[in-house]
N, C-alpha and C positions, 0 to 999 in steps of 0.2 A: 695049478700055480696060478697061484692070483695076484696081480700085481696092484700094490698098495700107492694109490698118487695122492700125493701131499699139494699141501696149497702153499707155496712158498708167499710169505709176509713180505712185503715192501719194506724196504729202508726206511725209520721214521723220518730222515733226511730227505727222503726224497717225495714225502708227501706235503703239497702245498698247503700253507696256512690256510684257513678260510677267510675269503675274503670281507663276511662281514665283521671278524675279529680285527681284521686290521682299520678297518672302517672307525671302531668305535676307539680303539687305541689312539685312531688319530684325530677323535672327537674329543676323547679326555685330554690329552696333551695340548690341545689347542684350548680348552677350558681353563686348565691347570696355568697355561702361559698366558692367557689373557687376566685371571685371577693374582696370577703371583706377582706381572706387573702393577696391576692396582694395590695390593697391600704392600707391595715395595716403595710405593710412593706415596702413601695415606699420609698424613699430617698426623700428627700428635697431638690428643687433646687437650684443650688448653679453656681457658675460660677470659672474662674480662678482665684487666689489669689493675692491680692496686698499689697507687703509690704510697711504698712505704719509708723512703727517705729521702729527704736532700741534703744537698752541698752547694753552697751554707745551706744551713738548717732554719727553719720556719723561724723567723723572729731575732734570729743571732747576728748578734754582732760581729763583724769580721775585717780583717784589714784590706786587702786586696786582689779577689779570686781572680783567677784566669779564665774559670770556666766555671758554668754552671750545672750540677748533675743532679741527674733524676732517679731514684733508684727506686724498679716496680719487684714486683714480687713473682714474675716469671719473665723468659724471652719475649720483647717488644722489637718490630721493624719501626728504630728510630724513623727511618727516612718516611714514614707515615704520619710520623709524631708533629704538632706544632707546638713552638716555643717563642713567646713571645716577652720582650723585659721593657719596663719603662725606667727611663732613670729619674734621679729626683728633679730633673729639672722641667720634667714633662716629655721627654722626647722617648719614642722607642727605638732602641739602641741593637736590638736581633733580628735580624730579618732573613738571616741565612737558614738552610734547610738543619735540622739536627742530625746526630751521628751517634754511632755506638763506637764507646771507648775499645781499644785493643781490650780483646779477652771479657768483654764484660757486653755480654748480648741482655743482661736483664737491665743494661743502663740509658738513659738519655741524655746528652750532654747538647751544650752550645756553648761556643766561645763570647766571653767576656771580650767589650769593644776596647781599643787601646785608650781611647780617653775614658777614665772614670772620673767622679763628682761623689762628695762627701754626703751622706742622707740616706733614705731608706727608697729602695729598689723594688718592685712590684713585678713578679713572674707569673705569668699567665701559661696554662698549656694546655693540652687537648692532645686526645689518642683515638681513634677508631675502637668501638668497644665490638663484640661479638656477633651485632646486629647494625652496624656501622653506625650507631648513636655513640656522640662522643662522648667519650669518659674526659671530664676536666675538671680543672681546680686552678688556684689560686695561691700564691704566700707571698711573703715578702723577707728581704734581710736588710742590713744595715750596714753601710759602708763608713767605718770610722764613725759616725753620728748617726742617731736616729731624726727623722723629718716628717712630716706630715706627708703620706702617698697622695698623688695627684690623681690618680686613677689607675684603671686595670686595662694592660692591650686589648686591641680587638683582633678577636679570631673570628673567620669567617662563619657566617650563620645560614649560607645558602649554597647551594650547589651552583656549580655555573652551568649554563643551560646546553651550552656547546658539548663539555666532557660529559653531562648525563645523557645526553641523547647519543653522543658516539657510543657510549658504554652499554647501554641499553640496546643499543641497536645492533652490535657485537654479539652481545649475550642471546638478546630473540633468536640471529642468523645462526649460533652455536646453537641453540635448542632445538632447531626446525632441521637444521642439517643435520644433528644425530638423531633426530626422531625418524626422519627420512632412512638413512643409513639402517639403523636397527630394524625398522620396518619391512624393507623391502631385502634384508637380507633373509630374515624370516618368512616372509613369503617364499621368496623362491627354494630357498633350503626345505621348506617343509609344506607348502601349500602347493605351487607348482611350477616344479622344478623345470618344465619346459620354457619358461618365463625368462631362463637366462639365456637365450637365444633370441631375443627381443632388443634389438637397438636400444631402445627408450630406458628398460630396465637395466641394459647395461650402463648407460648416460647415468641414471639416478643415482646407481650405487656407488660408481667411481667419482661423480661430482659432488653427492651429498658427502664423501669420504676428504676429498678435497677443501670443500665449502667448511666442514669441519674444523679442519685444523685453521684455514686462513681465519674464521671467526674466534677459535680458539685464543689464536696469537693476536688478532684485535681486542678482545676482552682482556687479555692479559696488557695491553700498553695500555690500556684506558683506565685499569683496576686500579692504579696507584695514584693519579690526581682524583678521582671519583672519592676514592677511601681517605684521603688526605683534605678534601674539599679544596681543593685550590683552583686557580684561573686556568683556561685554557694554555696560557702561556708559559704557566710552570708544568705544563706536561711533558717538556722534552727533556726533563733533568733526570740525569741519569742518575744521581741518587735516590731519586722517586722511584724508578723504574726497577731497580736493583731491592730496594726495599718491597716492592710488587712481588717481586719474584721469592725471596725469601721466607715471604708471609706464607702461613698456613693456605690461603686461599690461591696462592700463587704454586705451592708444592701440587695442590691439585691440578691447576692448571697444565702443568708440566706432566703430570702423570697422564693424564687425557691424551697430551701427545704423543707420549711412552706409546701407552696402549692401543694409540691407532695404527702402528706397525705391524703388530701381530693381528689383529682388524683386518685392515686391508690385505695383509696376505691369504686371510682367509677368503675374504671377498673374491681376489681373482683366482682362487683355487676353485670357488663353488662356481664362476663363470667359465671356467675350463674345463672342468672337470665333468665325464658325461653324467647326464641327467638322471637320477633316483628314480627306478623302476616300483621298487618293492616299498612296501608302507613300514616294513620297517627300517627300510634304509633312509626313505624321509625322515623318519622319527628319529633317528641318531644325527641327521644333520639338522633337524630343526631345533631338539634339545642342545647341541652345542651351536648354533645360532643365537638362540635363546640366552643361554649363559655369556656369549661373549658380547650380547647386546646390553645384558644386564649390567657387567661390568663397566661397560661406557657408560651408561645410565647413571652409576653408580658416582661417575666425576661431578656428574651434575650437581648432587647434594656438597662432594666434597670440596669443590670450586665454588659453593656459592658465596656471596657476596659479605663472610667473614673473617677479615686480616687475623685477628687475633685466636678467635676461638672456631672449633669443629663442632658438626652436629652432633646429635647422640645418635646412637645405634636404631633407636626407633624412628628418629626424622630420617635416618639414611635410609632407611629399609624402605619406608614411605614414599619416599621420594623418587627412589630405583623403581618401587614398583607402578607408580603413577606413572613416569615417564617411558618406563616400556609396555605399558599398557594401553596407554594412549597412543606411541609410536606404530605398537603392530597393529590396533584396529583401525586406526587413519588410513594407513600405509596400504593397507590391505584392501581393502573397500577401494581408495582410490586406484589398485594398480589392476583390481579386478575388472572395472571398467573400462583399463586403458588399454589391456596386454591379452585380455583371455579373450578369444572368439565366442560367439555368440552360437556355436553349433552344439545340439545337442550331447553329445559326446563329452565335449569338454566342460560343459555346464555339470554334467552328472559328476566328473571327476573332483571338480576343483570347490564348487559348492557345498558339497558336505563338508569337505572338509573344514571349508571357513565358518560353519555357521557354530559349531564349539567354539571355535578360538574367539569368533564375536561375542558369545555368551560369557566366556573366561574373563576377557577385558572388561568387559561390561562388572561383572561383579567385582574384579580387579577395582573398577572406578568408583562403584559404588561405596568400598570399604574405604579410600583412601580419604575419598571425599567425604564421608561421615568423620573421619581422624580431623580433615581441615577444619568441618564444622565446627567439632569440637574445641580445635584450639584456638579457633576465633572468637568462640563464648568464653572460652579462660580465658585468652589476654583482652575482649571487649573490643575487637577488630573487626571492621565488616569482613565477610565470606565471600570475596570474589571472586577468590580461586577453586573456591569447594562449588560455587554457583556452575562454572564453567566445566567443571570435572563432572559434575552430576548431569547437566544437561550433554555432555558429551556420552557418557555412561548412555541414558536413554535414547539417545539418536542410532547408538550402536543395537540394543536391543531391537529398535523396531526395525532395523535395516536387517537383523538375523531373523526377524520373525517372517519380515516378508519375503526373505530369500526361502526361507522355510516353506511357506506356503505356496511358493511361484515350480518350487522343486516339486512339490507333491503333483500339482500340476502337471507341471510338464509329463513327468514318470506314467499321469494317467493318459497321456495323447499319443497318436501316433508320430512318427518323425515325419511324416509330410504336414501332418498339423503344426509341428514344432518349426517347422522350417516357414511355414504362412506366418507363425507369430513369431518370427526372428526379432521383427522390431521391436516387439515388447519388451524381451529383454534387455535390448539396450535403453529402451527409454528406462527401464527400473533400474540398471545401473547409473546412468544418468544421473536419474532423481535421489540414487545411497550416495553418490561420490557428490554431488552440490551440498546433501544435508550435513554428511561427514566435512564438508569443506568448511559449511557453516559454523559446525561445533569447532574445529582445530582453528579457524577464525576467532573465535569465544573464546577458546580456552589461551591465545595466543595473546588475545589483547587483556584478558585478566591478568597474566602472568608478565605482559607488559607494564601494566597499571602499579603490578604490587612490587616489580622491581624499580620502576620511577618513582615511587612515592617515596619521597626524601623525609627520614627520620627527622626530629626535633636536634637541636646541636647545641653544642656550648656558643654562646656568643659573649666575650667580654662586653660588659658596658661601665661607663664611667661612674653611673650611678648607684654601681654594687659592689660590694668588695670582693665579691667571686662571680664568676660565670655562670648565668642559669644555664644548667643541663639537667637532662634524663637522669642521668648518675654522676650527678656532681659529688666531688670528694673535696672534704674540706683537708688543708695541707696537713703534715705530720706535726702533731705537738712533740718540739722537742725540750726533755728534761735534764737537766745537768745531776749529776751525783759526783760526790767525794768523799772517801773513805777516811781520809785523815791521814794514810798513809802513801809510802811512795809508789806510784803509778797505779794510784787508786781514784785517778779523776779521768770525767768522761762524758756521754750524753748518752740518752736514749730516746730514738726519732719515734714515737706512739701514733699509729695509723689505725683510728677506729672506722668501721663502715656500718650504720646500723640499718637493720631488715628487720620484718616482719615475719614470726613464726609461730601459727598457732595462738594466735593472743595475746604472744609476749613478744618483748623487743630481744632480740640477739643482737650484738655487738661482736662483730667479726674484727679481730685485732691481730696488727700486725707490730712485732716490735724489732728493731735494727739498734743493737747494742755498738756505740761508736767508742775507741779510744781516744787519749788525749788529743792525737795527732786526725782525729777525725774518722779514722780508717775503722770499717766492720772489722769487730773479735770476735773470737767463739770463748775466748780463756775468761770474761766478763758473765756469771750465771746469774740469772733473773728468775726468779717468782712473782706471781702475782694475784689480785682478786680486786673484785669491785665492792666498794664499801659507800655506805649511805651515812648522812650525818645521823641517823635516828638508830643506829646501831647495824641494819640488815647489812647482808651483804651477799654476794656472787659470786662464786669460785670461777676460775680465769686458767683454765688447762694450759700450758704450753706447751707447743712441740717444734720441734727442727725446722723452719723452714724452706731447709735447701741451701740456702746461699750463706757466707761467713757471717754471723753475729744475727742472722734472722730468725726470728720464732714467733708461731704462728698459732691463735688460739681462739675461741668464742668463747662470750660468757651470755646467757638467758638472764635478762631482769625483768621481774614480775611488773614493773609500771614504770613509767618515765617519771622524772624529777632531776633532783641534782644529785648526783653519784661522784664518785672520785675514782680514778685507779691508782690501785697502791701497789709498789712495784718494790722489792725484795732484792736488793744488789749484793753479790756477793765479788770481791774480786779475787785473784789467782792468791795473791799475799795474805787472804784470812780477814780482811776489812769488808766490813759490814754497812750497809746505808738501808733506811728505808724511804723514799718517794713518792708524792703523790701527784697528780693531776687533775685539778678538779673538771666534772663535766656536767653540761644541762641538758641531758638529756629529753628530748620532744617524741 
């Protein structure tokens, strides 16, 4: 009789889950939390604001308004705007910071003074554009009767040096702290896990995280006065601070602070966990650290000095890749010379991992440097940042080549010979560290130069009817309509922004239809075209602009000259009227 022995299969519940699977799931969860926090706080894409309507209207005769309203085509942080008004006697009567009326985040308002004089008031306004060049303009309105305008209010034309210094210092400090944090985390996770036991590395990781948070807060505090071009004494205005917080740049900085929570939690876990012993474990941790660091680097692009707009996806990707590659390359070389012993065994394990990393960082920096060169040539600006990035890439390539040569020589020597030449690797790491330090200073200096370079801005002058600005906007034309029927009266504010496109002139058009009481209304329909005296015409296709009574469109003109915007107005009662506004297109 033969006994059959059967092998009992263990219960699946008793089989422990492979540690590698847990590590992968933890890494995926960490990356998802980091990028989820980034995407949740990402500001909505916007562009330069366009003044589409004013109340009182341009050249309008009014009785006695309590406030002046400026309606834009998109939400704007009123606290970062500047509005100045000169009365008929020539006195500047408005010095307070503008505000957004309740429920109207696309409107900037300032209160009129209690004492008002009959005559012509001149209003000058300025608002930061997406590149901190002031978008500016001026218009007039008459109180009871017209008079001769005496001038245009002054708007600051230069940054306060103290404000500029404080803001640029905070931004550079945030950039340096983030770079150390990203590079050190990747170094410990993927290149030298045993470095987590080093007291100096632990200090770098912890204090770079704290420094990133403090420098980000400092950047946010100084951003308001820097963007609004106000002196240091006005920097403590609460309205200015909250306007900075509510701007897209402020949202980017708050997003960075929120992202630091999971990033620093991951850093603490990395320091307390047992060092990764296998190549797969190092790769998993390295990818997680690099992905979390890239999310943190992306906040640099989102929190750039763009109070109104946000970078394009390509600009954000280039900025993120540049900062991540520079951070990993510079910090890895500096930590290599700081914490890695000069023993043969340690160099055999760390240097082979570092060489391809430096080569990859160099390739990324060459690519992003080329992009900045192309951008500088396109915009006609000096390519200082591109020069610094290419110089850093070259130095990283040199360090990678030298390390490869030294590694081959060490592998050919005996252990005793390596110990006799132990001083030479120290000198090599010191030389590499000095070279990378010089490159880091070069990149930092060129970045600071780009940050500190104050763009031209609006400066209202008494000898000019409108301020001179890089993006000067004429005041909206006000055209009245009257269909001859009850309720058929009102006005139209017409804002035209010229631009050149493929050898033709494009007129970006904003139309705001107002009823008899001056309120925007959707009840009146408007269609239009651009006509010339000789009979030539250009279509003007209008679509809803997203706000009450607001329509936008564009017309392409074959040549400059005297044109006219012709609008066909139709009221709800069936009344119609055709109105025209002459234009001299240059």
